[in-house]
N, CA, C, O and the ligand as a Tripos MOL2 file, in Angstrom:
@<TRIPOS>MOLECULE
protein
  273   271    69     0     0
PROTEIN
NO_CHARGES

@<TRIPOS>ATOM
      1 N          -0.2430   -6.4060    4.7460 N.3       1 MET1
      2 CA         -0.3830   -5.3420    3.7140 C.3       1 MET1
      3 C           0.8960   -5.2770    2.9390 C.2       1 MET1
      4 O           1.9890   -5.4230    3.4860 O.2       1 MET1
      5 N           0.7400   -5.0490    1.6160 N.am      2 PHE2
      6 CA          1.9250   -4.9830    0.8040 C.3       2 PHE2
      7 C           1.7700   -3.9040   -0.2750 C.2       2 PHE2
      8 O           0.6670   -3.4330   -0.5550 O.2       2 PHE2
      9 N           2.8820   -3.5380   -0.8560 N.am      3 LYS3
     10 CA          2.8200   -2.5310   -1.9190 C.3       3 LYS3
     11 C           3.1490   -3.2670   -3.2430 C.2       3 LYS3
     12 O           4.1610   -3.9490   -3.3970 O.2       3 LYS3
     13 N           2.2460   -3.0740   -4.1320 N.am      4 CYS4
     14 CA          2.3690   -3.7080   -5.4800 C.3       4 CYS4
     15 C           3.5910   -3.1240   -6.2190 C.2       4 CYS4
     16 O           3.6740   -1.9070   -6.3820 O.2       4 CYS4
     17 N           4.5540   -3.9770   -6.6760 N.am      5 PRO5
     18 CA          5.7130   -3.4740   -7.3830 C.3       5 PRO5
     19 C           5.3920   -3.0510   -8.7810 C.2       5 PRO5
     20 O           6.2050   -2.3920   -9.4300 O.2       5 PRO5
     21 N           4.2060   -3.4170   -9.2740 N.am      6 LYS6
     22 CA          3.8890   -3.0120  -10.6270 C.3       6 LYS6
     23 C           3.2010   -1.6640  -10.7070 C.2       6 LYS6
     24 O           3.5740   -0.8100  -11.5110 O.2       6 LYS6
     25 N           2.1830   -1.4780   -9.8580 N.am      7 CYS7
     26 CA          1.4430   -0.2080   -9.9550 C.3       7 CYS7
     27 C           1.6380    0.7040   -8.7520 C.2       7 CYS7
     28 O           1.2100    1.8590   -8.7480 O.2       7 CYS7
     29 N           2.3150    0.1400   -7.6970 N.am      8 GLY8
     30 CA          2.6410    1.0000   -6.5470 C.3       8 GLY8
     31 C           1.4970    1.2050   -5.5920 C.2       8 GLY8
     32 O           1.6050    2.0140   -4.6700 O.2       8 GLY8
     33 N           0.3950    0.4910   -5.7850 N.am      9 GLU9
     34 CA         -0.7770    0.7160   -4.8840 C.3       9 GLU9
     35 C          -0.5930   -0.1980   -3.6470 C.2       9 GLU9
     36 O           0.0230   -1.2610   -3.7220 O.2       9 GLU9
     37 N          -1.1250    0.2390   -2.5650 N.am     10 PHE10
     38 CA         -1.1550   -0.5960   -1.3310 C.3      10 PHE10
     39 C          -2.3090   -1.5050   -1.3750 C.2      10 PHE10
     40 O          -3.4020   -1.0810   -1.7530 O.2      10 PHE10
     41 N          -2.1380   -2.7490   -1.0050 N.am     11 SER11
     42 CA         -3.1860   -3.7700   -1.0260 C.3      11 SER11
     43 C          -3.1810   -4.5880    0.2710 C.2      11 SER11
     44 O          -2.1480   -4.7100    0.9280 O.2      11 SER11
     45 N          -4.2630   -5.1080    0.6090 N.am     12 ILE12
     46 CA         -4.4000   -5.8940    1.7820 C.3      12 ILE12
     47 C          -4.6320   -7.3550    1.3520 C.2      12 ILE12
     48 O          -5.4150   -7.6180    0.4390 O.2      12 ILE12
     49 N          -3.9710   -8.2680    1.9920 N.am     13 THR13
     50 CA         -4.2140   -9.6910    1.7260 C.3      13 THR13
     51 C          -4.2640  -10.4610    2.9860 C.2      13 THR13
     52 O          -3.6170  -10.0920    3.9650 O.2      13 THR13
     53 N          -5.0450  -11.5730    3.0000 N.am     14 SER14
     54 CA         -5.0880  -12.4410    4.1660 C.3      14 SER14
     55 C          -3.9720  -13.5110    4.0890 C.2      14 SER14
     56 O          -3.6880  -14.1890    5.0770 O.2      14 SER14
     57 N          -3.3480  -13.6520    2.9050 N.am     15 SER15
     58 CA         -2.3600  -14.6120    2.7940 C.3      15 SER15
     59 C          -1.0240  -14.0370    3.3350 C.2      15 SER15
     60 O          -0.7850  -12.8300    3.2920 O.2      15 SER15
     61 N          -0.1970  -14.9190    3.8250 N.am     16 ARG16
     62 CA          1.1020  -14.5030    4.3240 C.3      16 ARG16
     63 C           2.2240  -14.6910    3.2630 C.2      16 ARG16
     64 O           3.3600  -14.2640    3.4690 O.2      16 ARG16
     65 N           1.8870  -15.3170    2.1680 N.am     17 ARG17
     66 CA          2.9390  -15.6420    1.1820 C.3      17 ARG17
     67 C           2.7910  -14.8820   -0.1560 C.2      17 ARG17
     68 O           3.7500  -14.4330   -0.7840 O.2      17 ARG17
     69 N           1.5150  -14.7810   -0.5250 N.am     18 TYR18
     70 CA          1.2570  -14.1450   -1.8450 C.3      18 TYR18
     71 C           0.1050  -13.1510   -1.7070 C.2      18 TYR18
     72 O          -0.8110  -13.3380   -0.9070 O.2      18 TYR18
     73 N           0.1750  -12.1460   -2.4700 N.am     19 GLY19
     74 CA         -0.9970  -11.2250   -2.5020 C.3      19 GLY19
     75 C          -1.3160  -10.8920   -3.9630 C.2      19 GLY19
     76 O          -0.4230  -10.6760   -4.7820 O.2      19 GLY19
     77 N          -2.6310  -10.8570   -4.2630 N.am     20 ARG20
     78 CA         -2.9890  -10.3850   -5.5660 C.3      20 ARG20
     79 C          -3.4450   -8.9350   -5.4800 C.2      20 ARG20
     80 O          -4.2860   -8.5710   -4.6590 O.2      20 ARG20
     81 N          -2.8650   -8.1220   -6.3510 N.am     21 CYS21
     82 CA         -3.1700   -6.7770   -6.3660 C.3      21 CYS21
     83 C          -4.5600   -6.4970   -7.0080 C.2      21 CYS21
     84 O          -4.7820   -6.8670   -8.1600 O.2      21 CYS21
     85 N          -5.4890   -5.8490   -6.2720 N.am     22 PRO22
     86 CA         -6.8090   -5.6310   -6.8610 C.3      22 PRO22
     87 C          -6.8120   -4.5500   -7.9350 C.2      22 PRO22
     88 O          -7.8140   -4.3900   -8.6320 O.2      22 PRO22
     89 N          -5.7400   -3.8170   -8.0840 N.am     23 TYR23
     90 CA         -5.6620   -2.7400   -9.0110 C.3      23 TYR23
     91 C          -5.1840   -3.2450  -10.4020 C.2      23 TYR23
     92 O          -5.8230   -2.9580  -11.4140 O.2      23 TYR23
     93 N          -4.0750   -3.9860  -10.4440 N.am     24 CYS24
     94 CA         -3.5590   -4.4240  -11.7000 C.3      24 CYS24
     95 C          -3.6310   -5.9270  -11.8620 C.2      24 CYS24
     96 O          -3.4220   -6.4570  -12.9530 O.2      24 CYS24
     97 N          -3.9310   -6.6160  -10.7610 N.am     25 GLY25
     98 CA         -4.2270   -8.0790  -10.8470 C.3      25 GLY25
     99 C          -3.0080   -8.9120  -10.8270 C.2      25 GLY25
    100 O          -3.1200  -10.1170  -11.0490 O.2      25 GLY25
    101 N          -1.8330   -8.3770  -10.5790 N.am     26 SER26
    102 CA         -0.5940   -9.1030  -10.5290 C.3      26 SER26
    103 C          -0.3980   -9.8180   -9.1840 C.2      26 SER26
    104 O          -0.7370   -9.2890   -8.1250 O.2      26 SER26
    105 N           0.1560  -11.0300   -9.2570 N.am     27 LEU27
    106 CA          0.3640  -11.8040   -8.0430 C.3      27 LEU27
    107 C           1.8000  -11.4820   -7.5700 C.2      27 LEU27
    108 O           2.7780  -11.5840   -8.3100 O.2      27 LEU27
    109 N           1.8520  -11.0940   -6.3020 N.am     28 THR28
    110 CA          3.1580  -10.6570   -5.7160 C.3      28 THR28
    111 C           3.5090  -11.4770   -4.5760 C.2      28 THR28
    112 O           2.7240  -11.6460   -3.6430 O.2      28 THR28
    113 N           4.7080  -12.0130   -4.6220 N.am     29 ALA29
    114 CA          5.3050  -12.7420   -3.4630 C.3      29 ALA29
    115 C           5.5830  -11.7600   -2.3650 C.2      29 ALA29
    116 O           6.2390  -10.7360   -2.5570 O.2      29 ALA29
    117 N           5.0630  -12.1020   -1.2000 N.am     30 LEU30
    118 CA          5.2300  -11.1910   -0.0590 C.3      30 LEU30
    119 C           6.5650  -11.3080    0.6580 C.2      30 LEU30
    120 O           6.6660  -11.8930    1.7360 O.2      30 LEU30
    121 N           7.5790  -10.7390    0.0370 N.am     31 THR31
    122 CA          8.8810  -10.7150    0.7130 C.3      31 THR31
    123 C           8.8280   -9.5720    1.7700 C.2      31 THR31
    124 O           7.9580   -8.7010    1.7310 O.2      31 THR31
    125 N           9.7600   -9.6200    2.6720 N.am     32 SER32
    126 CA          9.8130   -8.6850    3.7430 C.3      32 SER32
    127 C           9.9690   -7.2420    3.2140 C.2      32 SER32
    128 O           9.5340   -6.2920    3.8650 O.2      32 SER32
    129 N          10.5840   -7.0900    2.0460 N.am     33 ALA33
    130 CA         10.7760   -5.7690    1.4820 C.3      33 ALA33
    131 C           9.4480   -5.1580    0.9740 C.2      33 ALA33
    132 O           9.2700   -3.9420    0.9130 O.2      33 ALA33
    133 N           8.5190   -6.0900    0.6110 N.am     34 ARG34
    134 CA          7.2610   -5.5770    0.0140 C.3      34 ARG34
    135 C           6.1720   -5.3970    1.0380 C.2      34 ARG34
    136 O           5.2610   -4.5850    0.8720 O.2      34 ARG34
    137 N           6.2810   -6.1680    2.0980 N.am     35 VAL35
    138 CA          5.2840   -6.0010    3.1050 C.3      35 VAL35
    139 C           5.4930   -4.8160    3.8950 C.2      35 VAL35
    140 O           6.5600   -4.6370    4.4830 O.2      35 VAL35
    141 N           4.4780   -3.9430    3.9480 N.am     36 ILE36
    142 CA          4.5640   -2.6790    4.7060 C.3      36 ILE36
    143 C           4.3150   -2.9010    6.2180 C.2      36 ILE36
    144 O           5.0320   -2.4360    7.1040 O.2      36 ILE36
    145 N           3.2590   -3.6360    6.4000 N.am     37 ALA37
    146 CA          2.8050   -3.8700    7.8020 C.3      37 ALA37
    147 C           1.8570   -5.0520    7.7800 C.2      37 ALA37
    148 O           1.2020   -5.3290    6.7750 O.2      37 ALA37
    149 N           1.7960   -5.7360    8.8950 N.am     38 SER38
    150 CA          0.8260   -6.8370    8.9420 C.3      38 SER38
    151 C          -0.1180   -6.5600   10.1780 C.2      38 SER38
    152 O           0.2730   -6.0110   11.2080 O.2      38 SER38
    153 N          -1.3310   -6.9800    9.9680 N.am     39 PHE39
    154 CA         -2.3990   -6.7070   10.9330 C.3      39 PHE39
    155 C          -3.1320   -7.9730   11.2420 C.2      39 PHE39
    156 O          -3.2290   -8.8610   10.3950 O.2      39 PHE39
    157 N          -3.6450   -8.0730   12.4240 N.am     40 ASP40
    158 CA         -4.4620   -9.1940   12.7440 C.3      40 ASP40
    159 C          -5.9050   -9.0210   12.3080 C.2      40 ASP40
    160 O          -6.6380   -9.9860   12.0920 O.2      40 ASP40
    161 N          -6.2740   -7.7940   12.1900 N.am     41 ARG41
    162 CA         -7.6200   -7.4730   11.7460 C.3      41 ARG41
    163 C          -7.6460   -6.7000   10.4410 C.2      41 ARG41
    164 O          -6.8490   -5.7880   10.2230 O.2      41 ARG41
    165 N          -8.5460   -7.0690    9.6070 N.am     42 ALA42
    166 CA         -8.6920   -6.4020    8.3020 C.3      42 ALA42
    167 C          -9.0330   -4.8910    8.4820 C.2      42 ALA42
    168 O          -8.6210   -4.0550    7.6770 O.2      42 ALA42
    169 N          -9.7760   -4.5740    9.5320 N.am     43 ARG43
    170 CA        -10.2320   -3.2460    9.7200 C.3      43 ARG43
    171 C          -9.0090   -2.3380   10.0700 C.2      43 ARG43
    172 O          -8.9450   -1.1910    9.6270 O.2      43 ARG43
    173 N          -8.0680   -2.8550   10.8510 N.am     44 GLU44
    174 CA         -6.8750   -2.0550   11.1650 C.3      44 GLU44
    175 C          -6.0940   -1.7890    9.9200 C.2      44 GLU44
    176 O          -5.5560   -0.6980    9.7290 O.2      44 GLU44
    177 N          -6.0300   -2.7960    9.0590 N.am     45 ALA45
    178 CA         -5.2980   -2.6610    7.8370 C.3      45 ALA45
    179 C          -5.9150   -1.5590    6.9070 C.2      45 ALA45
    180 O          -5.1930   -0.7340    6.3490 O.2      45 ALA45
    181 N          -7.1810   -1.5750    6.7720 N.am     46 SER46
    182 CA         -7.8660   -0.6310    5.9180 C.3      46 SER46
    183 C          -7.7540    0.8370    6.4840 C.2      46 SER46
    184 O          -7.6810    1.8150    5.7390 O.2      46 SER46
    185 N          -7.7470    0.9110    7.7890 N.am     47 GLU47
    186 CA         -7.4520    2.1990    8.4110 C.3      47 GLU47
    187 C          -6.0380    2.7170    8.0270 C.2      47 GLU47
    188 O          -5.8610    3.8830    7.6740 O.2      47 GLU47
    189 N          -5.1020    1.8560    8.1060 N.am     48 TYR48
    190 CA         -3.7590    2.1750    7.7940 C.3      48 TYR48
    191 C          -3.6000    2.5920    6.3430 C.2      48 TYR48
    192 O          -2.8760    3.5350    6.0240 O.2      48 TYR48
    193 N          -4.3030    1.8560    5.4560 N.am     49 VAL49
    194 CA         -4.2780    2.2700    3.9890 C.3      49 VAL49
    195 C          -4.7980    3.6760    3.8310 C.2      49 VAL49
    196 O          -4.2520    4.4770    3.0720 O.2      49 VAL49
    197 N          -5.8770    3.9730    4.5660 N.am     50 ARG50
    198 CA         -6.4620    5.2680    4.4320 C.3      50 ARG50
    199 C          -5.5480    6.3740    4.8650 C.2      50 ARG50
    200 O          -5.4690    7.4300    4.2380 O.2      50 ARG50
    201 N          -4.8390    6.1050    5.9820 N.am     51 ARG51
    202 CA         -3.9080    7.1070    6.4730 C.3      51 ARG51
    203 C          -2.7450    7.2910    5.5450 C.2      51 ARG51
    204 O          -2.3030    8.4140    5.3010 O.2      51 ARG51
    205 N          -2.2460    6.1940    5.0230 N.am     52 LEU52
    206 CA         -1.1230    6.2910    4.0520 C.3      52 LEU52
    207 C          -1.5000    7.1340    2.8830 C.2      52 LEU52
    208 O          -0.7220    7.9710    2.4270 O.2      52 LEU52
    209 N          -2.7750    6.9040    2.3600 N.am     53 LYS53
    210 CA         -3.1440    7.5880    1.1510 C.3      53 LYS53
    211 C          -3.4320    9.0770    1.5010 C.2      53 LYS53
    212 O          -3.1550    9.9310    0.6580 O.2      53 LYS53
    213 N          -3.9310    9.4070    2.6040 N.am     54 SER54
    214 CA         -4.2330   10.8690    2.9230 C.3      54 SER54
    215 C          -2.8350   11.5200    3.1430 C.2      54 SER54
    216 O          -2.6590   12.6930    2.8130 O.2      54 SER54
    217 N          -1.8660   10.7960    3.6820 N.am     55 LYS55
    218 CA         -0.5220   11.3950    3.8280 C.3      55 LYS55
    219 C           0.0790   11.6680    2.4530 C.2      55 LYS55
    220 O           0.7190   12.6990    2.2450 O.2      55 LYS55
    221 N          -0.1230   10.7550    1.5250 N.am     56 LYS56
    222 CA          0.3940   10.9340    0.2070 C.3      56 LYS56
    223 C          -0.2840   12.1840   -0.4630 C.2      56 LYS56
    224 O           0.3820   12.9590   -1.1490 O.2      56 LYS56
    225 N          -1.5240   12.3430   -0.2590 N.am     57 VAL57
    226 CA         -2.1980   13.4850   -0.8050 C.3      57 VAL57
    227 C          -1.6710   14.7580   -0.2280 C.2      57 VAL57
    228 O          -1.4870   15.7430   -0.9440 O.2      57 VAL57
    229 N          -1.4250   14.7550    1.0530 N.am     58 ASP58
    230 CA         -0.8530   15.9400    1.6600 C.3      58 ASP58
    231 C           0.5300   16.3210    1.1140 C.2      58 ASP58
    232 O           0.8290   17.5010    0.9300 O.2      58 ASP58
    233 N           1.3750   15.2970    0.8570 N.am     59 LEU59
    234 CA          2.6520   15.5310    0.3020 C.3      59 LEU59
    235 C           2.5100   16.0730   -1.0930 C.2      59 LEU59
    236 O           3.3050   16.9170   -1.5080 O.2      59 LEU59
    237 N           1.4870   15.5980   -1.8550 N.am     60 ASP60
    238 CA          1.3220   16.1340   -3.2020 C.3      60 ASP60
    239 C           0.8580   17.5720   -3.1710 C.2      60 ASP60
    240 O           1.2250   18.3890   -4.0160 O.2      60 ASP60
    241 N           0.0600   17.8510   -2.1980 N.am     61 ARG61
    242 CA         -0.4800   19.2040   -2.0530 C.3      61 ARG61
    243 C           0.6100   20.2470   -1.6540 C.2      61 ARG61
    244 O           0.6520   21.3880   -2.1140 O.2      61 ARG61
    245 N           1.4870   19.7290   -0.7500 N.am     62 LEU62
    246 CA          2.6330   20.6660   -0.3890 C.3      62 LEU62
    247 C           3.4940   20.8360   -1.5970 C.2      62 LEU62
    248 O           4.0950   21.9000   -1.7530 O.2      62 LEU62
    249 N           3.5950   19.8930   -2.4400 N.am     63 GLY63
    250 CA          4.1230   20.0730   -3.7840 C.3      63 GLY63
    251 C           5.6270   20.1400   -3.8730 C.2      63 GLY63
    252 O           6.3380   20.7580   -3.0810 O.2      63 GLY63
    253 N           6.0490   19.4390   -4.9230 N.am     64 PHE64
    254 CA          7.4720   19.5380   -5.3980 C.3      64 PHE64
    255 C           7.4530   20.0220   -6.7960 C.2      64 PHE64
    256 O           8.1190   19.4970   -7.6880 O.2      64 PHE64
    257 N           6.6600   21.0540   -6.9650 N.am     65 SER65
    258 CA          6.4290   21.5650   -8.3240 C.3      65 SER65
    259 C           7.6140   22.4670   -8.8190 C.2      65 SER65
    260 O           7.6490   22.9140   -9.9660 O.2      65 SER65
    261 N           8.5300   22.6910   -7.9250 N.am     66 GLY66
    262 CA          9.7440   23.4310   -8.3610 C.3      66 GLY66
    263 C           9.6810   24.8620   -7.9150 C.2      66 GLY66
    264 O          10.7080   25.5360   -7.8340 O.2      66 GLY66
    265 N           8.4550   25.3540   -7.6150 N.am     67 LYS67
    266 CA          8.3560   26.7790   -7.1410 C.3      67 LYS67
    267 C           7.8370   26.7260   -5.7060 C.2      67 LYS67
    268 O           6.9980   25.8890   -5.3720 O.2      67 LYS67
    269 N           8.3330   27.6100   -4.8740 N.am     68 PRO68
    270 CA          7.9360   27.6530   -3.4730 C.3      68 PRO68
    271 C           6.5120   28.3160   -3.3470 C.2      68 PRO68
    272 O           5.9880   28.4500   -2.2410 O.2      68 PRO68
    273 ZN         -0.7340   -3.5800   -8.7430 Zn       69 ZN69
@<TRIPOS>BOND
     1     1     2 1
     2     2     3 1
     3     3     4 2
     4     3     5 am
     5     5     6 1
     6     6     7 1
     7     7     8 2
     8     7     9 am
     9     9    10 1
    10    10    11 1
    11    11    12 2
    12    11    13 am
    13    13    14 1
    14    14    15 1
    15    15    16 2
    16    15    17 am
    17    17    18 1
    18    18    19 1
    19    19    20 2
    20    19    21 am
    21    21    22 1
    22    22    23 1
    23    23    24 2
    24    23    25 am
    25    25    26 1
    26    26    27 1
    27    27    28 2
    28    27    29 am
    29    29    30 1
    30    30    31 1
    31    31    32 2
    32    31    33 am
    33    33    34 1
    34    34    35 1
    35    35    36 2
    36    35    37 am
    37    37    38 1
    38    38    39 1
    39    39    40 2
    40    39    41 am
    41    41    42 1
    42    42    43 1
    43    43    44 2
    44    43    45 am
    45    45    46 1
    46    46    47 1
    47    47    48 2
    48    47    49 am
    49    49    50 1
    50    50    51 1
    51    51    52 2
    52    51    53 am
    53    53    54 1
    54    54    55 1
    55    55    56 2
    56    55    57 am
    57    57    58 1
    58    58    59 1
    59    59    60 2
    60    59    61 am
    61    61    62 1
    62    62    63 1
    63    63    64 2
    64    63    65 am
    65    65    66 1
    66    66    67 1
    67    67    68 2
    68    67    69 am
    69    69    70 1
    70    70    71 1
    71    71    72 2
    72    71    73 am
    73    73    74 1
    74    74    75 1
    75    75    76 2
    76    75    77 am
    77    77    78 1
    78    78    79 1
    79    79    80 2
    80    79    81 am
    81    81    82 1
    82    82    83 1
    83    83    84 2
    84    83    85 am
    85    85    86 1
    86    86    87 1
    87    87    88 2
    88    87    89 am
    89    89    90 1
    90    90    91 1
    91    91    92 2
    92    91    93 am
    93    93    94 1
    94    94    95 1
    95    95    96 2
    96    95    97 am
    97    97    98 1
    98    98    99 1
    99    99   100 2
   100    99   101 am
   101   101   102 1
   102   102   103 1
   103   103   104 2
   104   103   105 am
   105   105   106 1
   106   106   107 1
   107   107   108 2
   108   107   109 am
   109   109   110 1
   110   110   111 1
   111   111   112 2
   112   111   113 am
   113   113   114 1
   114   114   115 1
   115   115   116 2
   116   115   117 am
   117   117   118 1
   118   118   119 1
   119   119   120 2
   120   119   121 am
   121   121   122 1
   122   122   123 1
   123   123   124 2
   124   123   125 am
   125   125   126 1
   126   126   127 1
   127   127   128 2
   128   127   129 am
   129   129   130 1
   130   130   131 1
   131   131   132 2
   132   131   133 am
   133   133   134 1
   134   134   135 1
   135   135   136 2
   136   135   137 am
   137   137   138 1
   138   138   139 1
   139   139   140 2
   140   139   141 am
   141   141   142 1
   142   142   143 1
   143   143   144 2
   144   143   145 am
   145   145   146 1
   146   146   147 1
   147   147   148 2
   148   147   149 am
   149   149   150 1
   150   150   151 1
   151   151   152 2
   152   151   153 am
   153   153   154 1
   154   154   155 1
   155   155   156 2
   156   155   157 am
   157   157   158 1
   158   158   159 1
   159   159   160 2
   160   159   161 am
   161   161   162 1
   162   162   163 1
   163   163   164 2
   164   163   165 am
   165   165   166 1
   166   166   167 1
   167   167   168 2
   168   167   169 am
   169   169   170 1
   170   170   171 1
   171   171   172 2
   172   171   173 am
   173   173   174 1
   174   174   175 1
   175   175   176 2
   176   175   177 am
   177   177   178 1
   178   178   179 1
   179   179   180 2
   180   179   181 am
   181   181   182 1
   182   182   183 1
   183   183   184 2
   184   183   185 am
   185   185   186 1
   186   186   187 1
   187   187   188 2
   188   187   189 am
   189   189   190 1
   190   190   191 1
   191   191   192 2
   192   191   193 am
   193   193   194 1
   194   194   195 1
   195   195   196 2
   196   195   197 am
   197   197   198 1
   198   198   199 1
   199   199   200 2
   200   199   201 am
   201   201   202 1
   202   202   203 1
   203   203   204 2
   204   203   205 am
   205   205   206 1
   206   206   207 1
   207   207   208 2
   208   207   209 am
   209   209   210 1
   210   210   211 1
   211   211   212 2
   212   211   213 am
   213   213   214 1
   214   214   215 1
   215   215   216 2
   216   215   217 am
   217   217   218 1
   218   218   219 1
   219   219   220 2
   220   219   221 am
   221   221   222 1
   222   222   223 1
   223   223   224 2
   224   223   225 am
   225   225   226 1
   226   226   227 1
   227   227   228 2
   228   227   229 am
   229   229   230 1
   230   230   231 1
   231   231   232 2
   232   231   233 am
   233   233   234 1
   234   234   235 1
   235   235   236 2
   236   235   237 am
   237   237   238 1
   238   238   239 1
   239   239   240 2
   240   239   241 am
   241   241   242 1
   242   242   243 1
   243   243   244 2
   244   243   245 am
   245   245   246 1
   246   246   247 1
   247   247   248 2
   248   247   249 am
   249   249   250 1
   250   250   251 1
   251   251   252 2
   252   251   253 am
   253   253   254 1
   254   254   255 1
   255   255   256 2
   256   255   257 am
   257   257   258 1
   258   258   259 1
   259   259   260 2
   260   259   261 am
   261   261   262 1
   262   262   263 1
   263   263   264 2
   264   263   265 am
   265   265   266 1
   266   266   267 1
   267   267   268 2
   268   267   269 am
   269   269   270 1
   270   270   271 1
   271   271   272 2
@<TRIPOS>SUBSTRUCTURE
     1 MET1         2 RESIDUE 1 A MET
     2 PHE2         6 RESIDUE 1 A PHE
     3 LYS3        10 RESIDUE 1 A LYS
     4 CYS4        14 RESIDUE 1 A CYS
     5 PRO5        18 RESIDUE 1 A PRO
     6 LYS6        22 RESIDUE 1 A LYS
     7 CYS7        26 RESIDUE 1 A CYS
     8 GLY8        30 RESIDUE 1 A GLY
     9 GLU9        34 RESIDUE 1 A GLU
    10 PHE10       38 RESIDUE 1 A PHE
    11 SER11       42 RESIDUE 1 A SER
    12 ILE12       46 RESIDUE 1 A ILE
    13 THR13       50 RESIDUE 1 A THR
    14 SER14       54 RESIDUE 1 A SER
    15 SER15       58 RESIDUE 1 A SER
    16 ARG16       62 RESIDUE 1 A ARG
    17 ARG17       66 RESIDUE 1 A ARG
    18 TYR18       70 RESIDUE 1 A TYR
    19 GLY19       74 RESIDUE 1 A GLY
    20 ARG20       78 RESIDUE 1 A ARG
    21 CYS21       82 RESIDUE 1 A CYS
    22 PRO22       86 RESIDUE 1 A PRO
    23 TYR23       90 RESIDUE 1 A TYR
    24 CYS24       94 RESIDUE 1 A CYS
    25 GLY25       98 RESIDUE 1 A GLY
    26 SER26      102 RESIDUE 1 A SER
    27 LEU27      106 RESIDUE 1 A LEU
    28 THR28      110 RESIDUE 1 A THR
    29 ALA29      114 RESIDUE 1 A ALA
    30 LEU30      118 RESIDUE 1 A LEU
    31 THR31      122 RESIDUE 1 A THR
    32 SER32      126 RESIDUE 1 A SER
    33 ALA33      130 RESIDUE 1 A ALA
    34 ARG34      134 RESIDUE 1 A ARG
    35 VAL35      138 RESIDUE 1 A VAL
    36 ILE36      142 RESIDUE 1 A ILE
    37 ALA37      146 RESIDUE 1 A ALA
    38 SER38      150 RESIDUE 1 A SER
    39 PHE39      154 RESIDUE 1 A PHE
    40 ASP40      158 RESIDUE 1 A ASP
    41 ARG41      162 RESIDUE 1 A ARG
    42 ALA42      166 RESIDUE 1 A ALA
    43 ARG43      170 RESIDUE 1 A ARG
    44 GLU44      174 RESIDUE 1 A GLU
    45 ALA45      178 RESIDUE 1 A ALA
    46 SER46      182 RESIDUE 1 A SER
    47 GLU47      186 RESIDUE 1 A GLU
    48 TYR48      190 RESIDUE 1 A TYR
    49 VAL49      194 RESIDUE 1 A VAL
    50 ARG50      198 RESIDUE 1 A ARG
    51 ARG51      202 RESIDUE 1 A ARG
    52 LEU52      206 RESIDUE 1 A LEU
    53 LYS53      210 RESIDUE 1 A LYS
    54 SER54      214 RESIDUE 1 A SER
    55 LYS55      218 RESIDUE 1 A LYS
    56 LYS56      222 RESIDUE 1 A LYS
    57 VAL57      226 RESIDUE 1 A VAL
    58 ASP58      230 RESIDUE 1 A ASP
    59 LEU59      234 RESIDUE 1 A LEU
    60 ASP60      238 RESIDUE 1 A ASP
    61 ARG61      242 RESIDUE 1 A ARG
    62 LEU62      246 RESIDUE 1 A LEU
    63 GLY63      250 RESIDUE 1 A GLY
    64 PHE64      254 RESIDUE 1 A PHE
    65 SER65      258 RESIDUE 1 A SER
    66 GLY66      262 RESIDUE 1 A GLY
    67 LYS67      266 RESIDUE 1 A LYS
    68 PRO68      270 RESIDUE 1 A PRO
    69 ZN69       273 GROUP 0 **** ****
């Protein structure tokens, strides 16, 4: 799994060297800095993506809007 440097979305790829982002279509070299985690099963990876995204939503909801 890697994070696209262009659009910031998390994507899953079966390749170990390159991944194509399904959101913006850019081809990303999978350096260790970009790879978030690797999984043996695609299902584990998609679970992980879902958790990451829900966490992000929670952070947005908690808000850094400037007012408590
Ligand atoms: Zn992208």
